[in-house]
N, C-alpha and C positions, 0 to 999 in steps of 0.2 A: 345408533352406532356411536361408540365412544372414540372420538378422533384423537384426543390428547389425555390419555388416562392419568398421567402423573399430575395433571393440574386439578384433579377433582378434590379440592379441599374446601372447607367452608370459610368464606370471608364475609365481611360486612357488606351489605348491598350498598350501591353507589350513593343512595340517599340517606343513609343511616346516620350521617352527621347533620342532616337537615330535619329529621323526624324525631320530635321529642319523645314520641310514644315508645321509641326503640330503647330508650335509656332505662336500664333496669328490667328489660323484657327477659323473662325466664327462658325464652326459647333462644335467645341470643347468648352464646357463651362468652362473647367479648363485648359486654355493653359499654357504650361511649360514656365517658366519665363526666363530661361537662357539656352544658349547652352554650357556653360562652364562645367556644371555638366555631360552633355551627352558625351563631349569629353573625360573626365576623366573616364567614366564608362568602366570598363573592362568586357569582356564576358568570362564566364566560363562554356560554354555549353558542354555537353558530346558529343563525336563524333557520337555516334548513337542517332538518333532522338527519336527512341523508346527505352529509357534507361531501361525500365523494360517491360517484357512481363507479364502483370497483370494476365491473366486467368491462365497461367502456374504456376505462383508464388502462386496463391490462391489454385490451385489443390495440389501443393507440400506441402503447408502449412497443408492441410487436412491430408495428408499422414504422415507428420512428427508428428502432434499433436494428431492424431486419432480423430479429430472433423470434423464437416461438415460446418464450418463457410464459407469457401471459396465457396463450392458449393451452399450455400444459397445465397451468394451475387451474384454469376454468374447467378443463376436461376432468382432471383428477377430483376436483370438488364435486362436479356434476354426477361422476360415478360412485360418489360416496366413499371414497378412499382417503386415507390420511396424506397430507402433504409430506414430501421429502424434506429434509433439512434445507438443502440448497434452494429449493423452490419457495419454501416459507420464508427464508431470508430474502429472496428476490421479492416476494410479495410485500414484505414489511418495507424494503428499501423503496419500492416503487410508490407505494401509497403515502409514505412518510414525506417524500419529496414533493408528491402532489399536494399534501396538506400543507407544507410550507409555502408552496407556490399560491395556494388559494387564500391563505391567511396573511400573505405578504410579510411572514415573519419566521426566523428560524427557531422560535420558541413558541409553538402554538400552546394555548392554555391547557390545563389539565383536563378540563371538560371537553375541549376539542379533541384531544387525544383519545379520550374515552369514546367520543362519538365516532371516531375512526374505528376503533375496535368493534363498535356496534355494527357499523357498515360492513366491515369484512365479514363478520359472522352472520348477520342477517341476510346478506345478499349472496354469500358463497355456500353457506350451509343452512339453508331454510328448513330443511327436512329433520333437523335435530330437535330433541325435546327441549323444553324450556330450561331444565336444569343443565342439560348438556351445553346449550348455548351460552348460559351464564358462566359455566366453568371455562368455556372456550374464550369468551370475552375476557375474563379475568386473566387467562394465559397471555392474551395479546396485550391488555393493559388493565392494571389494578390501581385505582388512585390511592393517595395516602388516606390513612385512617387512624384513629386514636381508640385504644381499648384499655380495659383494666384486667390485670391478670388475677389469679385466685387470691394473691396477698393484698390486692387493692392498689398496686402500683400502676400508675399510667405508663403506657408505652405507645409511642408513635411508630407507624410503619410507612416507609418512603413508597412512592409510586414504584411499581415493577411491572414486568412483563416484556414481551418482544419489542413493542413499540418504544417503550421507555429505554430499553437497552440501546436501541438504534439512536435515539436522540442524545443520549448520554455519551456514546461513542462519537457521534457527529459534533457535539459541542467540544468534546475533548481534542478531536483532531483539528477543529478549526479555531482553537484557542489562540489568540494573538501572541506571537513570539516576542518577548521583551528584547528590546535593543540594548546591547551591551556595548558601551563605548569602549575604544582601544585602552583608555587610561585604566578602566576597571580590569581589563584583561591583563594589562602589564602588572597591576597590583597582585592579581591572582597568581601570576608566574612568580612574583618575588615571594608571595606567601606560601608557595608550594613546600611540601615536607622535605623535598630534595634541595639542598643548598646550592648556590650557584657554583661553588668550588667543586662539589660532588658532581654536579651535572657536566662541568667542563672535563672533569677527570674521566667520566664515563665516555664522553665524546672523543677525547684523545685516545682511550683504550681501543674503542671500536674503529678508529682510523688505522690503528697499528696492528689490529689482529683480524684474521679472517676465521678463526675457529678456536675451540671447538664449537659446533652450532648451538649446543645447549647453553654455552657461556654466552655466546652472541645474543640469543633470545632473552637471557636473564638480563643483560645490560640494556637491551632495547626496552624491556618491560619496565625496568627501573626508571628509565628516562622518558617514558611515554607521556606522562601527564604534561610535564614542562615543554617537551618537544612539540606535542600536538597543539598546545596553546600558541606556541611561536608560529606554527604553520597556519593556524586559523587567522591570525591577525597580519599574516604576510609580513612578518618582521624580517624574514629573509627572502631574497630572490630565489627562484627555483635553481639557478645556477649554483648559489651558495648552499642550498639544501643537498645537492648532489655532492658537492665537495665536502661538506660538513658531516654528512650521513651516508657514506659510501656502502656500508653493509646493508642498508635497506633495499639496495638494487642488485647486490651480487649474492645475497644469501636467499635461497628458495623460501618462499612463504613469509618474508619479513613484512612486506606491505600488507599482505592478507592478515597477518597477525595484528597489526595496528587497527585495521578495519574491524577485526572481531571484537576487540576491546571496546570500541565505541558503539557498534551496532551487532551485538551477538546473536540477535534473533533473525537477522537478515542475511547472515554470512553464507549460508549454503543454499539460498533460494534459487539461484540460477540453476544448479545441478538437479534440484528437486522439482522445480516448476516448468522448466523450458520445454521438456520433451512433450508435455501435453499441449502447452500453448503453441509449440511449433507445428503440430499436426493441424491445429485450427487455422493457423496462419496460411499454411499451404492450401487448405480448402477454400478459405476466404480469398486468396490471390487468384485461384482458378475462376472463382465466381465473378470476379471483376476483370478477368482477362489479363492479369498481370502475373503470369506464371514464371517460374524459375528460369525457363528456357529464354525469357527475355533478357536475362543477365548472362547469357552464354553458358548457363549451367546445364549439363546434360540431363535429360529427362530420367534416364536410369540412375544416374548418380543422385538426383534429388530424391528419388524413391528409396534408394539405399541409405541416404544420409539426410533424412528430413530435418534433423535438428540443426545442421550446418547450413543447409540450403535456406532454412527460415531465417537465420541470422542475416544472410545477404538480402533476402526479401524485405526485412523489417525496415532497413533504410530506404528501400525502393517504394514501399507502400505509404510512407508518410513524407509529405512534401517538406523539404528543407526550410529552416527559418531564413536562410540567407537567399534572397531572390535571385542573386547571381549564380547560384549553384543549381545544376540540373539534378534530376533523380538519380542518373547514373553517376554523377559526380558525388552525390551524397553517399551512395554505396561505397565508392572508392575511399571517401574520407572516412567512413565507418571502419570498413576492412579493406585494406590494400593488399592486392596479390601481385606478386612478380614471378615470372617463371624462372628468373635467375636470381641468385643471392646478392643483390645490389643494395642491401640495407645499410652498409657503411656509407655509401654515397648518399643515400637518403638522409642518414643522420647528420652528414656534414651540412646539408642544405635545409635542415629543419629549423624554423625560426619560432613556431608557435610553441605553447607550453603543454597542450593537452596530449595525452598518451595515445599513440597511434598503433592500432592492431595491424601487424604486418606479416603476411604469409608468403612462403616461398613454395610454389608448386603450380598445379593446374586447377583453375576455377572450374573448368568444364567437367572434369572428372571428380572434383572435390578431393584430390589426393595431394597432401602437402608434406614437405620435408622439414621445414622450420616454422616455428610459432613464435613470433616476437611481439613485444610491446616496446615501442621506441619513444623514449622521452627526449627532451632536449638535452643533448650531450650524454645520454646513457641508453644502453639496450638491455632488456631483460628477456631471457629466453624461457619459453613454457614448454609444455609437453602436449598440448592439444588446443584447437580453436576455442573450445569452451573455457579452458584455463586463461587463455590470453584475453578473451573478452571480460571474464570475471576480474582479473587482475587490472585491466584498464579501468573498468567501471569503479573499483574500490580505490583506485589512485585519485579519482576526481575528489573523493570525500577525505582521503588521508592528507592530500597536499592542497586542498581548498582550491581546486582548479574548476572553472566554469565549463559546462559542456560547450563543444564548438558549434557555431551556428550552421556549419555546413552539413552536419548530421545530428542536429540537436534532437530531432523527433525520435530518433532511434534510441539514443541514450536516455531520453526522458521516459519513453516507453518502458525500458527496463527498469528505470528508477520507480516509476508509478505503478506498474503492473506486476512485475516480477520481484523486485527487491522490497516493494511495499514501503519506501521511504516517505517521509512526510514532505510534501512539496514545499519548497522555499520561494517558488515563484509560480504564477498561473500555468496550469497544465494546458498544452495546446489542444485545440478542438479536434484535430486530426488524431491525436494520441487517444483522446476520450472515445472518439468514434470507433477506432480500432480495438480498444479495450473492451467496448461494449460487446463486440463480436466474439472475442476470443475468451472472455472470463466466464 
């Protein structure tokens, strides 16, 4: 049975670079051009040919994460059916992490990566023919090779395959972020295409005008680069930002527009991904006996509005970073609910910088009249709970504000799982644990 039909193409065998008899072989359409490369080639194989026990690893993964991905992979492989894309990615992720742990390195050698591919195929698909297994091993990992084309030109082929793709993405995601000092950022501000005079002129125009919206967004986009750099180095306090750029807070979509320009691929993630994640969160909360009713949310309301109920549960399921904050306090810090419109009073007493999601209505029925995001000295009205949470999250990045310790886990979960942002600080263990269940 052919599991991966599209990968059935002819490649050099793994030992082609070491076998001098393969040079000029009429049966090999891509003969190796030189033996010098093969003599310099160092071998870094693991002592044990079965570098990883795949089935034991998958079963242990299920126990550790309380999922059944491993048993699904084993069951499908034993039934001689092809792996689904999601399960194949999970298989590669689990085994590559195990390889890094075994070798104590984030960069296992090429030979060790090939050994891992051998283990996956030999242990999960032993019923295949020799040619089928070779094709499948090449699909998981193909080492680099050198060959000559018909014109005699030497060409090198980089390592490829599912395993190689995983490591390339892993290395890229964990590349150290270069530290840019404030002086360099200030120089970058001065070197911006928009002159300081033009920048101040746009700022004054935006202060004096509330419309038309198209003109407002045109001016905001023109000043975006210089303005965002100022925000990033905290050159202005938040109070000064509110005074200097009032249109960011009273024109619908202005803050979201800034975020879209910085992170266009993450902009709509909450609206596309949260529904599926919310249903899994509700199932998980019931399994550990932390239902929505614990938060005084009605059972019927939670069933009718699972996406909203799950947002409240999110802060309840992850222990807050601040030890002085209770789980219920974390929920209130994440999304505050008041039955009466007392948000102006809340605004007057607000001292912290982080954006507070504030709802007016009933938590028990999940019916709300007003949806607000309250900043220091400013209130932004929204049209739904989801829009308010989305706006608050994007504000952290636009204005360079840190997540509050009182509900840090809830915001980091959205950051790590939903918006897929690159973590700038270690991800909490409780966030990773919850992510393992709902992804």
